[in-house]
N, C-alpha and C positions, 0 to 999 in steps of 0.2 A: 729930053731927059729931065727928070724932076729934081727939085732940091731935096737934100737929105740931111739928117743929123750928122755931126762929125763922128766918124767911126775910125779915125786914123787914116792910114794909107788905103786908098781905093784905086783899083786898076782903071775903072771907068765910072762915070756918074750912074746913079740908079736910073734904070730906064722907066719910061711910062709903062703902065700895065696894059699894053696893047700887043696883039700878036706880032705886028711888024717891028715894034720897038724891042720886044723881048728877043725876037729872032736876031736882030742886028746886034744886040748886046751879047747874046750867046755866041755869035760868030766871032766876037772879040775875045771873050774869056774862056770859052770851051767849045771850039768849033767841031770837035769830034762827036759832040752830042746833037748836032743839027738834024741828022736823020731820025734820031729818037724823038726829038721835039716834034718834027713833022708827023711822025707816026702817031704820037699821042694826041696831037692836035686833030688829026683826021678822025681818030676814035672819039674824041670829045665832041666834035661837031656832029658825027653820026649819031651819037647818043642823044645829043640835044634835039635833033630832028625826031628821032624815035620816041623820046620821052616828052617831046613838046615842052622842053624846059631849058633854060639857060644855065642851070646848075652845073652840068658837065663842063661847059665853057668857062664858067667862073672858077671852077676847081682847077682846070688846066692852067689858067692865067696865074692863080695863086701858087700852084706848085712850081711853075717855071720861074716866076718872079722870085720865089724863095731860093730855088737852086742857083739862080743867077746872082742873088744877093750874097750867097756863100762864095761863089766863084770869084766875084769882083772884089772881095775883101780878103786879102791874103791871110790875115790872122785867123779869121773865121774859117777859111778854107783849110788851113793847117790843123785847126782843132777838129774839124769834120773828118779829115783824112786820118788823123791819129786815132780818133775814137772808132772809126770804121775798121781800122787795121787791128784793133784789139777786141772786137765784138766776139770772136770765136776763140778767145784765149783759153788755154786749158785751166787756168785758175778762175773759178767762178766769180770771185770777188773782183778781179780785174775786168772780167767780161761785164759784170753788172755796172761797174763804174763807167766803162766805155759806153754802155747803153744809156746811162744817165747823162753823160757828156754829149752824146749824139743827140739826145732829146733836147738838151739845153741849147745846142747849136741850132737845131731846126726851129725851136721856139723863138730864139733871138732873131733869126732871119725872117721868120713869118711875121713877127711883131714889127720889124723894121719896114717891111714892104706894105704893111697895113697902115702905117703912120700917115 
């Protein structure tokens, strides 16, 4: 597990950006997504072979590192869940605000894992 900036309460340390470390972290913070993770990993590796490029694998690592970053930080996870719950609100102003907040959460998590 790597060092990270202080983000308040964190359930686990930020994992290294490797498939094994990400899987172990996901098992701690959101074990219900392990099958999804494996399926997307298999797809990414198949595309990497087909395309003769590591881009799909790099994307897979970034996506799962970002999602784990959200799950391991309760305040970020709460913001994410709240925004997602309001995306299809009947009031378009609330739905747009939810989309902006969801985007902000995803950007914050992505930036954190790229540090």
